[in-house]
C-alpha positions, -999 to +999 in steps of 0.1 A: -042+359+305-018+341+282+018+346+299+048+355+274+085+349+276+093+379+267+071+403+290+076+436+295+089+456+325+074+485+346+098+515+351+082+548+361+066+559+394+029+560+386+032+519+377+051+509+405+022+527+426-005+510+409+013+480+407+019+480+448-015+488+450-034+458+430-004+437+448-025+446+483-060+443+468-051+407+459-028+402+488-059+414+517-082+387+490-058+358+491-055+362+531-101+367+539-112+363+506-142+357+496-144+398+507-167+423+496-146+456+488-152+478+513-138+457+536-104+453+512-104+497+509-106+494+555-079+467+552-055+484+525-061+519+533-073+526+497-101+543+481-135+529+475-127+540+433-091+528+438-105+492+448-131+492+429-108+496+401-082+474+403-109+449+415-124+451+383-093+450+362-091+419+382-120+402+370-111+411+336-078+388+342-099+363+349-080+361+388-115+368+402-144+357+402-175+378+422-203+350+447-238+363+459-248+382+479-246+365+516-271+385+526-295+407+517-282+445+533-302+473+528-286+498+506-264+495+481-256+456+481-220+442+493-211+413+461-179+398+480-151+390+454-126+357+456-098+343+439-110+327+411-081+287+411-098+277+385-089+301+358-053+299+354-024+278+371+009+281+383+036+261+362+064+249+389+103+227+381+122+220+413+154+207+400+169+184+427+199+165+424+187+128+416+158+135+402+128+168+390+092+175+401+070+192+374+038+204+390+006+225+388-003+253+414-038+273+415-032+308+423-042+296+460-008+279+459-028+246+461-005+217+447-031+203+418-005+174+405+028+167+408+054+143+388+089+131+395+109+124+371+148+113+375+179+128+361+209+109+370+235+115+347+216+139+322+229+174+306+213+201+319+193+210+289+180+168+281+168+178+320+148+211+310+135+202+279+121+168+294+101+188+320+095+210+294+078+179+277+067+168+315+047+202+319+030+199+288+017+170+293+006+180+327-015+214+314-031+186+283-036+158+308-052+178+345-055+215+329-069+215+298-092+243+298-077+266+325-049+292+311-008+289+324+004+316+343+040+306+336+064+283+351+083+286+382+111+273+386+135+268+419+166+246+428+195+245+451+230+264+451+239+294+435+211+308+409+214+342+398+171+356+400+180+387+381+194+365+351+177+332+355+209+316+356+220+282+377+255+300+385+267+265+405+249+235+419+284+213+421+261+183+435+243+186+397+275+191+388+257+227+362+273+259+364+259+287+334+233+269+327+203+298+319+179+278+331+150+303+322+160+311+286+163+278+279+128+268+290+112+301+277+123+290+244+108+254+246+081+262+266+070+302+254+060+306+290+067+333+314+099+316+335+113+331+368+141+309+385+147+316+420+172+290+448+150+268+464+146+285+499+144+318+492+113+305+469+102+286+506+107+319+526+077+333+499+057+301+500+056+309+538+049+338+538+017+342+516+004+307+525+017+293+553+033+310+590+013+344+594+045+353+618+069+346+581+056+380+575+077+400+599+108+377+593+119+348+585+144+328+577+144+289+558+169+265+561+165+240+534+184+209+542+183+178+516+211+171+500+218+207+493+220+221+527+212+260+519+191+291+531+171+320+530+159+354+550+131+377+546+123+406+570+093+429+567+082+403+534+114+412+512+137+384+513+179+396+513+198+384+476+232+397+480+248+407+452+240+381+423+215+365+447+242+347+468+233+350+503+224+320+521+251+296+512+255+276+548+270+245+533+300+251+547+295+266+584+312+243+612+297+219+624+310+207+660+323+174+665+317+164+628+346+146+608+329+143+579+351+146+547+340+177+528+348+189+488+360+217+496+385+198+513+382+209+549+353+183+574+335+193+596+314+213+574+271+216+575+264+198+544+289+170+545+277+163+575+235+160+575+236+159+540+208+130+524+237+110+506+255+112+542+230+097+560+222+073+533+261+062+532+261+054+573+231+033+567+242+013+540+208+021+520+197+042+498+180+071+517+138+072+507+141+033+519+164+044+555+138+073+557+105+047+552+122+023+582+126+059+604+088+063+599+083+032+611+099+029+643+128+013+636+152+018+664+189+022+644+175+046+620+155+070+644+187+072+661+202+082+629+178+110+622+179+121+656+218+123+664+213+147+624+183+164+637+209+178+668+234+188+644+207+209+624+198+224+658+231+235+658+226+254+625+194+260+634+206+279+670+232+299+651+210+314+627+187+319+650+215+336+670+224+360+643+193+369+621+168+366+653+137+363+634+100+357+638+103+323+630+125+299+619+112+270+595+132+241+585+123+223+556+130+185+555+117+151+547+124+142+580+107+163+603+071+149+587+073+109+593+098+106+618+086+107+651+112+126+672+128+151+646+118+189+653+114+184+694+154+167+686+161+202+668+140+227+689+162+207+724+190+212+711+181+248+693+176+254+734+208+243+744+224+268+722+204+296+716+200+325+737+159+320+721+133+305+754+107+299+730+116+278+706+083+259+703+063+291+691+098+293+665+114+265+653+091+250+630+083+228+603+075+243+563+039+247+557+044+225+531+055+187+538+050+164+511+048+193+482+075+214+494+095+209+464+067+218+437+052+249+462+093+255+458+089+258+424+052+271+419+064+299+447+088+315+423+059+327+398+029+332+423+053+354+442+055+376+411+023+376+404+013+390+443+038+414+435+031+429+407-001+418+386+006+446+361+039+415+352+009+394+334-013+420+325+014+438+302+022+399+292-008+405+272-005+439+257 
């Protein structure tokens, strides 16, 4: 399966139904594989003939493989099928304020390799060109015998998914950058672009917390602070994909100056850059101190966690999701950060089940690589024909 930048779009109703059925089969195998075709039919409600047809096509594409029968049965054999994680890779690119993360993922969302590349001071075209070079190196060095599905790109700020454009990313200084077109031209691959909070929602729904499929809010707190919301398996984008802008939510007892001209905005108050400035050291160094238990550093992170909890409580009450996932580097390594967030939510929100509702990411340490890969893998699991058509 060789992905191309000009993969055609499916528009007819029959094609839509067939793609939805293929998606249901692929997702059932993701959830329960190895799995027999008869079990897929029961799980999806599709006919045995439809399941056989879809699995045959997915086998032909190299997305599935058959496993030896585990039990000897009387009558027709039940040969299980599973995802083929050794045939394809999804390229991933996450654009952070100071560095780019380039990675390869398998079709189960596992990060196979990731590389972090600083890009301070580079123009957008140069950042993307360098990322394309690194992707090529990773493919040659770590997946020479695998076929790339394409490249998923995630970043903060205002990202228009339909056009593949970073409309505005103030901290990067990017405006109206045609990321999809530039990377498609340099890589020759199918390229999909989305905001990192939305892409991590897709990742949670596909590979992470089971309750995220019901409804989920994702709150991303790094140098960029933004959010995303999904219900019934569908992520809300809004016009030109501008949903999720929470950077300027007001925070109690904050006098931090914001670039918007006001004080007390969420991003200006809790961003990694603000915490580093307060501590007088680079954020990674401060994080390492807190992870080692240094009292002053831990206190800074706990104070920040309480402020993050304010925003989480507001989002919980307004949107009432099954789970709220906080993506923040401190949660996995600084003792007490997630409990502090939960305590603050408990003080401010009507929700009483904060221990079950307020969660850390399912992908600690690989969240940026996963964000980029999930942009592409969500397309695969939503409509396998998107990649089927790219062969034709």
